[in-house]
C-alpha positions in Angstrom: -25.5 13.0 4.9 -28.2 15.6 5.6 -28.0 19.0 3.5 -31.7 19.5 3.6 -33.5 22.4 5.4 -36.9 20.7 5.6 -35.9 17.2 6.5 -33.6 15.2 8.9 -32.0 12.4 6.8 -30.0 9.6 8.5 -28.1 6.8 6.1 -29.3 3.3 6.6 -27.3 1.8 3.6 -25.0 2.6 0.7 -24.1 1.6 -2.8 -21.7 3.0 -5.3 -20.9 2.7 -9.0 -17.5 4.3 -8.6 -18.4 7.8 -9.7 -21.4 8.2 -7.3 -22.5 7.1 -4.0 -26.2 6.4 -3.5 -27.5 6.3 0.0 -30.8 5.0 1.4 -31.8 7.5 4.1 -34.8 7.9 6.4 -36.4 10.9 8.3 -37.4 9.7 11.8 -39.6 12.8 12.3 -42.0 11.6 9.7 -44.4 8.4 9.8 -43.7 8.1 6.0 -40.5 9.5 4.7 -37.5 7.8 3.1 -35.3 8.8 0.1 -32.2 8.1 -1.8 -29.5 10.7 -1.8 -26.7 10.9 -4.4 -23.3 12.2 -3.9 -20.1 12.3 -5.9 -17.8 9.6 -4.7 -14.7 11.7 -4.7 -15.6 14.7 -2.8 -19.1 14.1 -1.4 -20.4 17.2 -3.5 -23.1 17.2 -6.1 -25.6 16.3 -3.2 -29.1 15.4 -4.7 -32.2 14.1 -3.2 -33.5 11.6 -5.7 -36.7 10.4 -3.8 -38.7 13.7 -3.9 -41.6 14.1 -6.4 -41.7 17.5 -7.7 -45.5 17.4 -8.2 -46.1 16.0 -4.7 -43.7 18.6 -3.2 -45.6 21.4 -4.9 -49.0 20.1 -3.5 -47.5 19.8 -0.1 -45.7 23.2 -0.1 -42.4 21.4 0.0 -42.9 19.4 3.2 -43.5 16.0 1.7 -43.4 14.7 -1.8 -42.1 11.3 -0.8 -43.3 7.9 -1.9 -40.7 5.8 0.0 -41.5 4.7 3.6 -39.5 5.5 6.6 -38.8 1.7 7.0 -36.7 1.4 3.8 -33.5 -0.6 4.5 -31.6 -1.9 1.7 -30.2 -0.4 -1.6 -28.7 -2.0 -4.8 -27.5 -1.3 -8.2 -28.4 -3.8 -10.9 -26.0 -4.6 -13.9 -27.8 -1.9 -15.9 -27.2 1.0 -13.4 -30.8 1.0 -12.1 -31.3 1.5 -8.5 -33.5 -0.7 -6.1 -34.5 -0.1 -2.6 -36.6 -2.3 -0.2 -38.5 -1.4 2.8 -39.0 -3.9 5.8 -42.6 -4.8 4.6 -44.4 -4.8 1.3 -42.5 -2.7 -1.3 -39.6 -2.7 -3.6 -38.9 0.8 -5.1 -37.3 1.0 -8.6 -35.4 4.0 -9.7 -34.4 3.5 -13.3 -31.4 5.3 -14.8 -30.8 8.0 -15.8 -33.7 10.1 -14.2 -34.2 7.7 -11.2 -37.9 8.5 -11.0 -39.3 6.3 -8.1 -41.7 3.4 -8.9 -43.3 1.2 -6.3 -43.8 -2.6 -6.7 -45.8 -4.4 -4.0 -43.6 -7.4 -3.5 -45.3 -8.8 -0.3 -42.2 -8.7 1.7 -42.0 -9.7 5.5 -39.3 -8.1 7.6 -37.0 -7.6 4.7 -33.4 -6.7 5.6 -31.5 -6.0 2.4 -31.5 -6.2 -1.4 -29.0 -7.3 -4.1 -29.2 -7.4 -7.7 -27.3 -9.6 -10.2 -27.6 -10.9 -13.8 -29.4 -13.9 -12.3 -32.0 -12.2 -10.5 -32.8 -9.9 -7.4 -32.3 -11.2 -4.0 -33.7 -10.2 -0.6 -32.8 -11.3 2.9 -35.7 -11.5 5.3 -36.0 -12.8 8.8 -38.0 -15.8 7.3 -35.5 -16.6 4.6 -33.7 -15.6 1.4 -35.9 -14.8 -1.5 -35.1 -14.6 -5.1 -37.2 -12.4 -7.5 -37.5 -12.1 -11.3 -37.7 -8.9 -13.2 -41.3 -8.4 -12.3 -40.4 -8.1 -8.4 -44.0 -9.0 -7.5 -43.2 -12.4 -5.8 -40.1 -14.1 -4.6 -39.1 -17.8 -4.6 -37.4 -19.1 -1.3 -33.9 -20.2 -1.7 -33.8 -23.2 0.5 -31.7 -23.7 3.7 -30.7 -20.2 4.2 -31.5 -18.2 7.5 -30.4 -14.6 7.0 -29.6 -12.4 9.9 -28.0 -9.4 8.1 -27.1 -7.9 4.7 -26.2 -9.1 1.2 -23.2 -8.6 -1.0 -22.4 -9.7 -4.5 -19.2 -10.4 -6.6 -18.3 -9.9 -10.3 -19.5 -13.4 -11.1 -23.0 -12.8 -9.9 -22.6 -14.9 -6.7 -24.5 -13.6 -3.7 -23.1 -13.5 0.0 -25.5 -13.6 3.1 -24.9 -12.8 6.7 -26.2 -15.9 8.5 -25.5 -15.8 12.2 -21.9 -15.5 12.8 -21.1 -16.7 9.3 -21.1 -15.6 5.8 -22.7 -17.9 3.2 -22.3 -17.8 -0.5 -25.2 -18.6 -3.0 -24.1 -19.4 -6.6 -26.3 -18.9 -9.6 -27.8 -22.4 -9.3 -28.8 -21.7 -5.6 -26.2 -23.7 -4.1 -25.0 -22.6 -0.6 -21.6 -22.8 0.9 -20.2 -21.1 4.0 -17.1 -19.1 3.1 -16.5 -17.5 6.6 -17.1 -19.5 9.6 -15.0 -17.9 12.3 -13.9 -14.6 13.7 -17.2 -12.8 13.6 -19.2 -11.9 16.7 -22.1 -9.7 15.5 -22.0 -9.2 11.7 -24.3 -6.7 10.1 -23.4 -6.6 6.3 -20.8 -8.0 3.8 -19.1 -6.7 0.6 -16.8 -8.2 -1.9 -13.7 -6.2 -2.9 -12.2 -6.1 -6.6 -9.5 -8.6 -5.5 -12.0 -11.1 -4.1 -11.4 -10.2 -0.3 -14.6 -10.0 1.8 -15.3 -7.1 3.9 -17.7 -7.5 6.9 -19.2 -4.9 9.1 -18.9 -6.4 12.6 -19.1 -5.1 16.1 -18.3 -1.4 15.1 -15.4 -2.1 12.8 -14.8 -3.6 9.4 -13.1 -6.9 9.1 -11.3 -8.0 6.1 -11.1 -11.6 5.1 -9.0 -13.4 2.3 -11.0 -15.3 -0.3 -10.1 -18.5 1.6 -12.1 -17.0 4.6 -9.0 -16.4 6.7 -9.1 -13.1 8.7 -6.7 -10.6 7.4 -7.3 -7.5 9.8 -9.7 -5.0 10.8 -10.1 -1.2 10.7 -12.4 1.6 11.3 -13.0 1.0 15.0 -14.5 4.2 16.5 -15.2 5.8 13.0 -18.9 5.2 12.9 -21.0 5.0 15.9 -23.9 3.2 14.3 -22.9 1.4 11.2 -25.8 0.1 9.2 -24.4 -1.2 5.9 -21.3 -1.1 3.6 -20.3 -1.5 -0.1 -17.3 -1.5 -2.3 -17.0 0.1 -5.7 -15.2 -0.8 -8.9 -12.3 1.6 -8.0 -11.4 -0.5 -5.0 -12.9 1.9 -2.3 -15.1 0.9 0.5 -18.0 3.0 2.1 -19.9 2.5 5.5 -23.3 4.0 6.1 -23.4 5.3 9.5 -26.8 6.1 11.0 -25.2 8.1 13.7 -26.9 9.6 16.7 -29.1 11.9 14.7 -29.2 13.6 11.3 -26.5 16.1 12.2 -23.8 13.4 12.6 -25.1 10.7 10.3 -22.3 10.2 7.6 -20.6 8.1 5.0 -17.2 6.9 5.8 -15.0 6.1 2.7 -11.8 4.0 2.8 -9.1 3.4 0.3 -6.1 1.4 0.1 -3.0 2.9 1.8 0.6 2.7 0.6 1.0 -0.9 1.9 -1.2 -4.0 1.6 -3.7 -3.1 4.3 -7.2 -1.4 3.6 -6.9 1.1 6.4 -6.7 4.6 4.9 -9.8 6.7 5.8 -9.9 9.2 2.8 -13.2 11.0 3.0 -15.8 11.5 5.6 -18.8 13.0 4.1 
């Protein structure tokens, strides 16, 4: 993750559009320093730091220039290809395509965990509940009966999936909640939905794959990422795990693709 001479970036979350991987990353040396890093999804090359302001960097001799805080946690792509990042308190950061210049919106967050964007709105998990935001992003509306403990995922139909304790709960466009995975999880962190409708859950140091019915299909990745923080799938069927690592030197994005059989077990690229 870290190819920067002046900073020490560690990955906290990841999202991909199939062509590029976008990583929410923080520098633990700084009291206020977060960014989004872009990479080519095939090779891990074309490394770009999207969170730096050129003007601020000039004024601070290259040592700062960042408007995102060290507490950024979630990252999402909306249906138009714009990026959004949340921190744990207060702000949602917008990075509109194609330039991805950072804009801050004070959203009044409280212990926010993750963010997801659909055609129906923007969702955030917080320790006090699930909230849905409109396009202004300035205030959220609680989605009743949901007690999130982890990240968010979405599917092609605009449904949202939330880690709730040792279960995964589905929220449809009308706000109706249904538990879709109720067993075989011990400490889930994040959830993503694959192109075939299967669920992938980052749980206890590995990735568990579930069929659309909620039945456990298998697991993979045990030992590949010391401190997995988030995961995502892309339109090509690949899956990525953001590994915070032990420090900026070993923080990484681990990419998995389908093997020759039916199992989602092949580790193809470790960036």
